[in-house]
N, C-alpha and C positions, 0 to 999 in steps of 0.2 A: 256353815250355812252362809247364805248371801242375803242381801237385802235389796230386792227389786232389781236384780241384774242376772245376766246369764253367766255360766261358769267360764272362767278365763283359763287358758292353758297354762301349765306351770312355767314360771319364768326362770331362765338360767341364772344361777346365783354366783358364778365366778366373777372375780374382779374385772377381767377383761370384758366380759359381757356387760357388766355394769357400766364401765367407763365408756363403752361404745353405744350405750343406750342414749336416746335423745335427752339433751339438756344436762346430763350428769356432769360431764367434764367442765362445761361452762360454769355451772353452779359451784363446783369445787374450786375452780380457778379463781373465780370472783371472791369467794370467801377467804381463800388463802392470801391472795394479794391484798384484799381489803383489810385483812387482819395484821398485816406486816407492821404498821405503825406501833402496835402494842408491844412488839418485840424490839423495834428500832428506837422509839422515842426516849425511853429512859436512858439509854446509852448516849443518844444524840444530845440530850439535854445536859448530861454530864460534860460532854466534850465542848458544847457551846459555852457553858458557864466558865469552864476552865480557860477556853480561848479568849473570853472577855476579861480574864484576869480575876475571876471570882475564886472563892475558896471551895474546898471539897464539901464543906458544910452547906454552903449556898447551893452547890450543884445537887447535893443530895436532897435538899429541900424541894427543888423544882421537880426532880425525878419522883420523889415520894408524892408530891401534890398531884402529879399526872397519874401515877399508878393507882392511888386510892380513889381519885375521882372517876377514873375509868371503870373501876370495879363497882362503885356505888351507883353510877349512872345507868348501868345495864338493866336493872329491874324496871326502872321507869320507862326506858325506851322499849323494853319488851312489852310492857303494858300498852304503850302507844301502837306497837306493832299489832297486838291482838285487836285493838279497837279500830285502827285505820288502815291496816295492811302493811306489808313489808316495803313496798316501793316508796311511798312518801316518807316513811320513817327513815329508811336507809339513806335516801338522797338528802333529806334535810339535815341529818346528823353529819353526814360526810362533808357537806358544804360548810357547816359551822366549825367542825374540827379542822378542816383544811385552812379556813380563814385564820383560826387561832395559831396554827403552826406557821403560817406564812408571816404573820406579824412577829411571832417569836424569832423567826429566822433573821429579821432585820433589826430587831430591838437589841439595845445594849442591856443585857440581862443583869448586869451588876449595878449600873447607874439607876436602873428602873426595876429593882428587884420585886417590889410589890406588884407592879403591872405584869412582870414576867410570871409570878406565881399565879395571878388571876388568869392569865392566858393559858398556863399549863393546866389549871383546873378546868378551863373551858374546853381545851383540846381533849383532855381525858374524859370529862363528863359527857362530851358529845361523840364519844367513840361509837361508831355505827354498830348496832347489834347484829353483826353478820352471822354469828353462831346461832342465835335465836331464830333469825330469818331462815337460815338454811334448815334448821330443825323443823319448822312448820311446813316447809314445802316438800320435805323428803317423802311424805306420804302420798304426794301427788305424782311423783316420778319413779317410785318403786312399786313393784307389782306383787310383793309378798313380804312376809315377816323376815324371811331369810335375806332377801335383797335389802330390806331396811337395815338389818343388822350389819350387812356388808358395807352399806353406804355410811353408816355411823362409824364403822371401823376405819374406813378410808378417811373420813372427816377427822377423826381423832389422830390418825397418823399424819395427816396434812398439817395439823396444828403443831405437831412436833417439828415438822420441817420449818414452819414459821419461826420458831424460836431457835433454830439452828441457822437459817439463812439470814434472818433479820439482823442480828449483831454483826455477821460477816459483811453484809451490805453497808452497814454504818462504817465499819472499819475501812472498807474499800473506798467508799466515797470520801471519807475524811483524808485518806492517804493521797487521793488524786486531786482533791480540791481543798476545801476548808470546812471547818466544823459546821458553820451555819448552813451549808448546802445539805448536810445530812438531814436536817429538819425539813427542808424543802422537798427532799427526795421522799421522806416518809409521808409527807402530805400528798405528794403527787401519786405515789403508789396506793395510798389508802383511798383516795378519790377514784382512781381508775378501777381498782378492784371492786369497790363498792358499787360503782356504776355498772360494771359487768354483771354483778349479782342482781342488782335492783331492776335492770332492764331485761333480764332473762324471761322468757315466756311464762314459766311456772310461777315466778315471783309476781309478774304483772297480773296473772289470772287469779291468784290466791285471794279469796274473799274472807274477811273476818266474820266471826260468829255474830249473831244479833247482839246489839249492845245490851248490857245488863249492869246493875249497880254493883260496884266492886269496892270492898273495904280496903283499908290501908295495907293489910297483909297480902291481899290478893291470893295467889295460889298457895302461899304458906299457911293459909287457914286449913288446908288439908293435911292431916297427920303424916301421910306418906311423903308428901312433898317436903315437909319440914325434916323428916328423917333423912331424906336424900341430901338436903341442904347442909345439915349438920355433919353428915358423912363427908361431904366434899370439903367442908371447912377443916375437919381433922386431917384429911388427905393433903389439903393445901398447906397446913402447918408442917407436915412431914416434908413436902417438896421444898418449901421455903427454907427449912432447916438444912436440907442437903446441900444447898449452895454454900452455907456457912461451914458445914462439915468439910466440903471440898477445899475451901480457903484455909481452914485450920490444918488439915492434913498437908496441904501444899507448903505451909510455913514450917510444919514439924519436920517434913522430909526434905525441905529446901528444894522443892520441885515446883516452881511457879506454874508450869503448864497444867498441873493437876487441878487447879482452880477452874479451868475450862474443860479439861478432858473428862472429869467426872460428870458434870452436867450433860456433856455431849454423849457420854456412855449411857446415862439415864435415858436420854432421848432416843438413842439407838435401840435400847431395850424396849422402850415403849412402842416404837415403830414395829419392831419384830412381834411383840405380844399382840398388838392391835391387828396386824395382818393375819396372824395365826388364828386369833379368836374369831374374826369376822369371816373366815374362809369356810367354816363348817358349823353345823348345828350341834350345840353341846347339850348334854342331858341336864335335867334339873330345872327348877323354877327360876324366874328372874330374881327372886329374893335370895335363893341359894347362890346364884352367880354373884350377886353383890357381896355376900359374906365371904365367898371363896376368893374373889379378887382382892378384897380388902385385907383378908388374912395373908394372902400372898404378898401384898405390899409390905405388911408388917414383918413377916418372916424374911423377906428379901433384905430388909434393913439390918437384921440382927448381926450379920458378919462384920458390919462396920464397928461393932463394939470391940472387936479385936484390934482396931486401928491398924489395918493392913498396910503393907509396904506400898509404895507409889504404883508399881505396875499392877499389883493385886487390887488396889483400891479402884482402879479404872474398871477392872472386870467385875468387882463386887457392886459397883454403882449401877451396872446394867441390870442386876437382879430385881430390885424393886420396880424398875422400869417395865419389866415384862408384864406386870399386872396393872400398870397405870392406865394405858389405853383401854384394856378390857373393862376396867372399873368405870371409866367414863362412858363407854358404850353401854354398859349395863344401866348406868344412871339415866342417861338420856333416852334409852329405849323404854325404861320403866315409866317415864313421865306420861306416856300415852295412856297408861292405866291408872295413874295416881293424881295427875293434875286435874283440877276442876274444869268443867266444860268452858271452852273459850279462853283459857289462860295458858295454852301451851307455850306461846312465845315468851310471856313473862316468866313462866316457870323455868324455861331453859335459860333465860337471862339470869335468874336467881342462882342457878347452878354455877354459871360462869362467874358471877360476882362472889359467891362463897368460896370457890376455889381460889380466886385472886386475893380475896381478903385473908384467907388462911395462909397463903404464901407470904403475904406481907407480914402477918403476925408471926409466922414461923421464923422468918428471917430476923425480925426484931428480937424475939425471945432467944433464939440461938446465939445472937450476937451479944447478948448481955453478960456472958461469962466467957472466960478465956479457955483455950484448949479445945480439942476435938470432942472429948467425952461429953461435956454438957450439951453441945449442939447435936450429937448423935442421940442423946437421951431425949431431946426435944422432938427430933424426928420420930423416934419410937413412940413417944407419948401421943403425938398427933395421929399416927397410924392406928395405935391401940384404941384411942378414943373413937375413931371412925368405926372400927370393928365392933366395939362394945355397943355403940349406938345402934348398929344394925341388929346385933344379937338381942338387945333389950327391947327394941321397938319393932320386932319382927311382925307383930300383928298389924302395925300401921301400914305395912306394905301389901295388904290385901287389896286387889284391884277395886276401884270404884265401880258402880253400876255402869255398864257400857252406854255411851251416848254418841251422838253424831260426830263429835270431835275425835273419837277413837276408831276411825275407820280409814282405810286407804281410799282416797277419793280419785275418781277418774272423770273429771268434768261433771256430767250429770249423773254418772253412775257411782255406786259405792260397793266396796267389797267388805268382807267380814272383818271384824276387829283383828288387830295385829296379834293379840295374845288370847 
C-alpha cells in the first residue's frame, strides 16, 4: 500500500542501474574516501612514532587511543546527525579531525607523548559518521526495498575496499616521502571525501525528525537494536581475533606474508558474499537472514581449528568472509524496522561502534595467549556468541509499529515501508 502517493513503476535492481542512478556514485565515493583515515591512521601513527624514535609500545598506545576513541565517538555524532542533519555534523567533525591529524603530523610524538595521545583521541573521536550519514539518506535515493538492499551491499563491499586500499596507500606514501606525510594524506583524503558526501544534494536536503527527549541509551533502549549491537560486538570479536590467527599461523609456518594475505582473503570473501547477497531477493525473514549469515560466519571459521598449511589458510580465511558483508547488510537493513523513530543515524553509528569495539577486544583477547589455537578459539567464541544472541533474543527482532521514519521518502512524497 502507499501513503498519499501514486504508484511508482518498478525500479531496476541491478548494480549497474543503481550506480548510474542520480547521486548514488557520489554518495558512495564520498563515504569511501571519507572513511579512509580509519584504515590509514592506525598504521600511519605506528610509522610516525617509530620515525620519531619512539618504542613499539608508544606507537601502539597512540594507535589504540585513536581506534578506541573513533569507535566510542560514533554514537554521539550519530545522535547529532539525527538532531541537526548530516551536513553540519559531517563538516564539523571532518574539520576537527583534520586539524588534529595536521598537528600530529608536525609534532614530535616522543617528546610530547601526552599531547600526541590527546591529539590521537581528538582525531579519532571526531571521526565523521560517514556510514551513519549514508544510511539515513539511502531511503531518499533508492526506489524499492530491493534497491536499498543492493545499495547496502555495495556500501558493505566498499568498506572492505577501504581496509584493503588504506594500508596500501600508507605504505606507498611512506615509501615515496616520509612517515609524517602519511598522516597529512589521511587528513586530506578524509576531509575531501567527507566534503563530497556532505555537499551531495540528498545529504543537504535530508531533514531530521522533530526534536524529542532522548535518554542516554538512545536507540539501544529498543530491544531489537540492542540485539543487533550485541551481535556485531560478537562478530567484531571474531574479526579482531582473525588478525591474530593470521599472525600466529604466519609465525608457525614461517611465512610472514600470511599475516597480510589472510586478512586480504577475508576481505575478498566479504566482497564476493556482499555482491552475491545484494544481487537478488532471498527467501526468509530479516531475522532468519541474520541467523543464517551469523551461522555461516561461525561455520566458516571452523576449518581454522585444523591449523591449515599456509596456502590452505589463505583459502580458508575467505570462507567466513563470504558471510560478513551479508551479515552487515542484514543488520543495517533491519534498523529500519527496529530503531526507534528519529534515531536511525545514531542506531547505525552504534552498529559501527560495536563492531569496532568488538574487533579491538577480539585482538586483545586473542593476543593474550601464545599459538594459533587460543586465538582461533577466541574467534569461534565471538561468532558463537553472536549466533546465540540472535537465537535467544529472536522475539526482540519483531518490527516496531511502522512510523514515518520507516518509509522511502521522495521529497514531499512517501512510499510504503521497506519491509
